[in-house]
C-alpha positions in Angstrom: 6.5 -9.7 -12.1 3.9 -10.2 -14.8 -0.1 -11.3 -14.3 -2.4 -12.6 -17.4 -5.8 -10.2 -17.3 -7.8 -10.0 -15.6 -6.2 -11.3 -12.8 -9.0 -11.6 -9.3 -7.8 -12.3 -6.1 -10.1 -12.3 -2.5 -9.2 -12.5 1.0 -11.0 -14.8 2.5 -13.1 -12.1 4.9 -15.5 -10.5 1.7 -12.9 -8.7 -0.3 -12.3 -8.9 -3.9 -10.1 -6.9 -6.2 -10.1 -8.0 -10.4 -6.9 -6.4 -11.6 -8.8 -5.8 -15.2 -5.6 -4.3 -17.0 -2.2 -2.6 -16.5 -1.7 0.2 -18.7 2.3 0.4 -19.1 3.5 4.4 -19.5 6.8 6.0 -18.1 5.0 7.3 -15.1 4.7 3.3 -13.1 1.5 2.7 -15.5 -2.5 3.0 -14.6 -3.7 -0.3 -12.7 -7.8 -0.9 -14.0 -9.4 -2.2 -11.2 -12.7 -3.8 -9.9 -13.7 -4.8 -6.4 -16.4 -6.8 -4.4 -17.0 -6.0 -1.0 -19.6 -8.4 1.2 -21.5 -5.6 3.6 -19.3 -4.4 6.6 -16.3 -5.2 4.9 -13.4 -3.2 3.2 -9.6 -2.7 4.4 -8.0 -1.2 7.4 -6.4 2.6 7.3 -3.5 2.6 5.5 -1.4 5.1 2.3 -0.5 4.6 -0.3 2.9 7.0 -0.3 3.2 6.7 -4.2 -0.2 6.2 -5.5 -3.5 7.8 -6.0 -6.6 5.4 -6.3 -10.3 6.1 -7.2 -13.3 4.1 -6.9 -16.5 4.9 -8.7 -19.3 3.2 -7.0 -21.5 1.0 -9.6 -24.0 -0.8 -7.1 -24.1 -0.5 -3.1 -22.8 1.7 -0.9 -19.5 2.3 0.1 -18.4 4.6 3.0 -15.2 6.6 2.8 -12.8 7.8 5.3 -9.5 10.0 5.5 -8.0 10.0 8.6 -8.8 12.9 10.7 -11.6 13.5 9.0 -15.2 12.2 9.6 -16.8 9.0 7.3 -18.5 10.2 3.4 -20.7 7.7 2.1 -21.5 7.8 -1.9 -23.9 5.9 -3.6 -24.2 4.7 -7.6 -22.0 6.8 -10.0 -20.4 8.9 -7.2 -16.3 8.3 -7.1 -14.4 8.5 -3.8 -10.6 9.3 -5.1 -7.8 9.2 -2.3 -4.6 11.0 -3.0 -0.6 9.8 -2.4 0.2 10.0 1.6 -3.0 10.2 2.2 -4.1 7.8 5.1 -7.5 6.6 4.2 -9.9 3.4 4.3 -13.2 2.3 3.0 -15.9 -0.2 3.3 -19.2 -1.5 2.5 -21.5 0.6 4.4 -24.9 -1.3 2.6 -26.9 -4.6 3.2 -25.8 -5.7 -0.6 -22.3 -6.5 -2.0 -20.7 -3.1 -3.2 -19.5 -2.9 -6.4 -17.0 -0.1 -7.6 -15.0 0.1 -11.1 -11.5 2.1 -10.1 -7.5 3.3 -11.0 -5.0 3.3 -9.1 -1.8 5.0 -10.3 1.1 5.0 -10.9 1.1 1.0 -10.3 4.2 -0.2 -9.3 4.5 -3.5 -7.0 0.9 -2.2 -5.7 -0.5 -5.7 -7.7 2.0 -7.5 -6.1 1.4 -6.4 -2.8 -2.2 -7.0 -2.6 -1.6 -10.6 -4.2 -0.1 -11.7 -1.5 -1.3 -9.9 1.7 -4.7 -11.3 0.7 -2.8 -14.9 -0.6 -2.0 -14.8 3.0 -5.2 -13.4 4.6 -7.5 -15.9 3.4 -4.6 -19.0 4.1 -5.0 -17.7 7.7 -8.6 -17.6 7.8 -9.7 -14.1 6.2 -8.6 -12.4 9.7 -5.2 -10.8 8.4 -2.0 -12.3 7.0 0.1 -14.7 8.6 2.7 -12.6 11.0 5.6 -13.6 8.4 4.1 -12.5 6.2 2.7 -9.4 6.9 6.3 -8.6 8.9 7.9 -9.4 5.1 5.3 -7.0 3.2 4.8 -4.2 5.5 8.4 -4.2 5.9 10.1 -4.4 1.9 7.5 -2.5 0.5 7.3 0.4 3.8 8.2 3.0 0.8 5.3 2.5 -1.0 2.3 0.9 1.7 1.8 1.6 5.1 -0.8 0.1 7.0 -2.0 3.0 10.1 -3.6 0.0 12.2 0.0 -1.2 13.3 1.1 0.4 16.2 5.1 1.8 15.6 6.1 -0.5 18.4 5.1 -3.2 16.5 6.9 -1.9 13.2 10.2 -1.0 14.5 10.7 -3.9 17.4 8.2 -6.9 16.7 8.5 -7.0 12.7 12.0 -7.6 12.9 11.7 -10.0 15.3 9.2 -12.3 13.9 11.5 -11.1 10.2 14.5 -13.0 11.7 12.7 -16.3 13.0 10.7 -16.6 9.7 14.1 -16.6 7.9 16.0 -19.2 10.6 13.0 -21.3 9.4 13.1 -20.9 5.7 9.7 -18.8 5.6 11.7 -16.1 3.3 12.0 -18.3 0.9 8.8 -18.4 -0.7 9.5 -14.7 -1.6 12.2 -15.0 -3.1 11.5 -12.9 -7.1 9.7 -10.6 -5.4 9.9 -7.2 -7.2 12.4 -4.9 -5.5 10.2 -1.3 -3.8 10.1 1.5 -5.7 11.5 4.5 -3.7 11.2 7.3 -5.0 13.1 10.7 -4.0 10.9 13.6 -3.4 
């Protein structure tokens, strides 16, 4: 899937990401991003299995946490980097809008995945993506991304039921043309 840059998405829950540009390279590309996060907002604990991610605070205060560790807090000019395979989360830990610049590399399907998750979340009132969209995206791209806060039982038992019912209802057609997931042999 090709995007025109800059490409901005919002999730209806206080998070906005602008994909500034994709720098193509033989290693899957580097996605340059800017984000704006309202006080208290931020993604749930998640992991990028294939991507490193780095955010530098331009304005505001970011809270960051790696699974199993205490949160850390950073202000303007400071950078937090999350390595691939490490579960993490971040949030606006201040009273004003948090603005960061950063990157994710290799990009692979990050832009598509986040664009679709944000679209569905916004359409679903800003709380979470619709059950079908969340199940579809989490299942299709499980080699690249995982939302740690979704219980394993839900992923292994409930998601297949949701996917079957959604397919019978034709909901899967919305994702026709979705890029194939990337799976690297390690």
